[in-house]
C-alpha positions in Angstrom: 92.2 224.0 -88.0 92.1 220.6 -86.8 94.2 219.1 -83.6 94.8 215.0 -83.3 92.8 213.3 -80.8 92.9 210.7 -81.2 96.3 208.5 -82.4 95.7 204.3 -82.2 98.1 202.8 -80.2 96.7 199.4 -80.4 99.2 198.1 -77.6 98.0 200.5 -75.3 95.1 198.8 -72.8 94.1 202.6 -71.9 93.0 202.8 -75.2 91.6 199.5 -76.6 89.8 196.6 -74.8 90.6 193.6 -77.3 87.9 190.3 -77.5 84.5 191.6 -76.8 82.1 194.6 -78.2 78.6 195.2 -77.3 77.8 195.7 -81.3 77.9 191.2 -80.9 75.0 189.8 -78.9 76.1 189.9 -74.8 79.7 191.5 -75.3 80.3 188.1 -77.5 82.2 186.2 -78.4 80.2 185.2 -81.3 77.5 186.5 -83.5 75.7 184.1 -86.1 73.0 185.8 -87.0 74.8 188.3 -88.6 76.3 185.8 -91.1 79.8 185.8 -88.8 81.6 182.4 -87.9 83.9 184.9 -85.5 84.5 183.5 -81.5 86.0 186.9 -80.9 89.4 186.4 -78.2 91.5 188.6 -76.1 94.4 186.7 -77.0 97.1 190.3 -78.0 99.1 187.9 -80.8 95.0 188.5 -82.6 94.9 192.5 -82.7 97.6 194.1 -80.5 100.3 194.7 -83.0 97.9 196.5 -85.1 97.7 192.6 -87.2 94.0 191.7 -86.7 94.6 187.5 -87.7 91.6 185.0 -87.8 92.9 181.0 -87.2 90.3 178.1 -88.0 89.2 176.6 -84.3 88.2 172.9 -84.2 84.6 173.6 -83.8 84.1 175.3 -87.0 84.0 178.6 -85.7 87.3 181.3 -86.2 88.9 182.7 -82.7 89.1 186.6 -84.4 90.8 189.5 -83.2 88.9 192.4 -82.0 89.5 196.4 -80.0 87.2 198.9 -79.7 87.1 202.0 -77.4 84.5 200.6 -75.6 84.5 199.9 -71.9 88.5 201.9 -72.1 89.9 203.9 -69.6 90.2 206.4 -71.7 86.5 205.9 -73.4 87.8 207.4 -76.8 85.0 208.4 -78.5 84.1 210.0 -82.0 82.1 213.1 -82.3 80.3 215.1 -85.5 82.5 216.9 -87.7 86.0 214.3 -86.7 88.0 213.2 -89.3 89.6 209.7 -89.6 92.7 208.7 -91.5 93.6 205.0 -91.8 95.9 203.0 -93.1 95.1 199.5 -94.0 96.9 196.6 -96.0 94.0 194.6 -96.7 93.8 190.6 -96.9 94.2 188.0 -99.6 91.7 184.9 -98.2 88.1 184.4 -99.1 86.0 184.5 -96.0 88.3 187.6 -94.3 85.9 190.2 -93.5 87.4 193.1 -92.7 86.6 197.1 -90.6 86.4 199.9 -88.9 83.7 200.4 -87.7 81.5 202.9 -84.9 79.0 201.2 -82.2 77.2 202.9 -79.1 74.0 201.9 -77.3 72.9 199.6 -80.1 73.5 201.9 -82.9 75.4 204.7 -84.3 77.2 203.1 -86.5 79.4 204.1 -89.3 81.7 202.0 -91.5 85.0 203.1 -92.4 85.0 200.2 -94.8 84.5 196.4 -95.1 86.0 194.4 -97.5 85.8 191.3 -98.6 88.2 189.6 -101.2 85.7 188.2 -103.8 84.9 191.4 -104.9 88.6 192.4 -105.6 88.1 196.0 -106.0 85.4 197.1 -104.4 85.2 199.0 -101.1 81.8 199.0 -99.3 81.2 202.4 -96.9 77.9 202.9 -95.0 76.2 205.3 -92.4 73.1 203.2 -90.7 72.9 206.2 -88.7 70.6 207.8 -91.7 71.2 205.0 -93.9 73.9 206.1 -97.0 75.6 203.7 -98.6 78.2 203.5 -101.3 79.7 200.4 -103.0 82.9 202.4 -104.6 84.8 200.1 -107.1 88.6 201.8 -107.9 91.9 200.7 -109.4 93.7 201.0 -105.9 91.6 198.2 -104.5 92.4 194.5 -104.7 93.8 192.0 -102.1 96.7 192.6 -100.6 96.8 196.4 -101.7 97.8 198.7 -99.1 95.3 201.9 -98.3 95.0 205.2 -97.2 91.3 205.7 -96.4 89.8 208.8 -95.1 86.3 210.3 -93.6 84.8 212.7 -92.4 81.2 212.4 -90.3 79.8 215.2 -91.0 76.9 216.4 -89.4 75.0 216.5 -93.1 77.2 214.3 -95.4 79.6 211.8 -94.2 82.2 211.9 -96.9 84.6 209.2 -97.7 88.4 209.9 -99.4 90.7 206.9 -101.0 94.6 208.3 -101.2 92.8 212.0 -100.6 90.2 211.3 -103.6 87.2 212.1 -102.4 85.0 208.3 -104.0 81.6 209.2 -101.5 79.6 211.2 -100.2 76.2 209.8 -98.7 74.3 213.3 -98.2 72.8 212.2 -95.3 75.2 212.8 -92.2 75.4 212.0 -88.8 73.1 214.7 -87.2 74.8 216.9 -84.9 74.6 215.3 -81.1 76.4 212.0 -82.8 78.5 210.2 -80.9 80.4 206.3 -81.0 83.3 204.5 -80.0 85.4 203.5 -82.7 85.6 199.2 -83.3 88.9 197.7 -85.9 88.3 193.8 -86.5 88.6 190.8 -88.6 85.4 189.0 -89.1 84.9 185.8 -91.3 82.1 185.5 -93.5 80.0 182.1 -92.9 78.7 182.0 -96.5 75.5 183.5 -95.8 76.4 186.8 -98.2 80.0 185.7 -98.8 81.7 182.6 -99.1 83.0 181.0 -96.4 86.8 180.8 -96.0 88.0 177.5 -98.2 88.6 173.9 -96.3 92.4 174.6 -96.9 92.2 178.1 -95.2 93.6 178.0 -91.1 94.8 181.4 -90.9 93.8 185.0 -92.7 95.2 189.0 -91.4 94.8 192.2 -92.3 96.7 194.9 -91.0 96.1 198.9 -90.1 99.1 200.3 -89.9 98.1 203.6 -89.0 94.3 205.0 -87.4 94.4 209.1 -86.1 91.4 211.5 -85.8 91.2 215.2 -85.9 89.1 217.5 -84.6 88.4 220.7 -85.0 88.8 223.2 -81.2 86.1 225.6 -82.8 82.4 224.7 -83.7 81.9 227.6 -86.3 85.2 226.5 -88.2 84.1 223.2 -88.6 83.6 222.2 -92.4 80.4 220.3 -93.2 81.1 218.4 -96.6 77.9 218.5 -97.6 78.2 222.2 -98.6 81.8 221.5 -99.8 81.9 218.5 -101.8 82.4 219.5 -105.7 85.0 216.8 -106.5 84.5 214.3 -109.6 86.7 211.1 -111.1 85.0 208.5 -108.7 83.1 210.3 -106.1 79.8 207.9 -106.0 76.5 209.4 -104.6 74.0 208.4 -101.4 71.4 205.5 -102.7 
């Protein structure tokens, strides 16, 4: 039995801090070392309605929307065994780099998803805690598509689903004491790993329609996906 422990209200200043994150050097606003043109902004128009936007600046950077639970009044953190579900609408413009991910104390990062429209059918799914990664191609993935994503942060395996179908199990997990804050943002590629925006592009966006976290209230009832994952289909193993 799972209980809802977090339901995202992006307009809530108790749940979310806008425009800064310690996942960026000095908390932001820029992160060129990660091949990003981001210039984080707290302007609510860029994130607080659930549509995460990026707009070109005159200095070559892009004002970008980011929300994190780190530093918020509620201070919500994910923990081992939690299950996250999110419904997102993917961006269409080259250079867009949307992500839902986790962070705490210089690490603890698990990427619920990353996406780049130059690889139109590919989701990037990564457990940086124990180095598990999958690049999953799927017919449902394309620019502008609406996807129902799920992740269970298991002790011995992190398992990702798409539309209820298991697509990747990393067989690495996050360990028993893992904790991390949530980050939702839209970055802009600088061109090192994926194409930068086309010159005529002035704005881009992606939408997070819902984001919910559930948790078992009795630890002994938590299911470790590494023991129960037996599905086929598009399932990819850790690399």
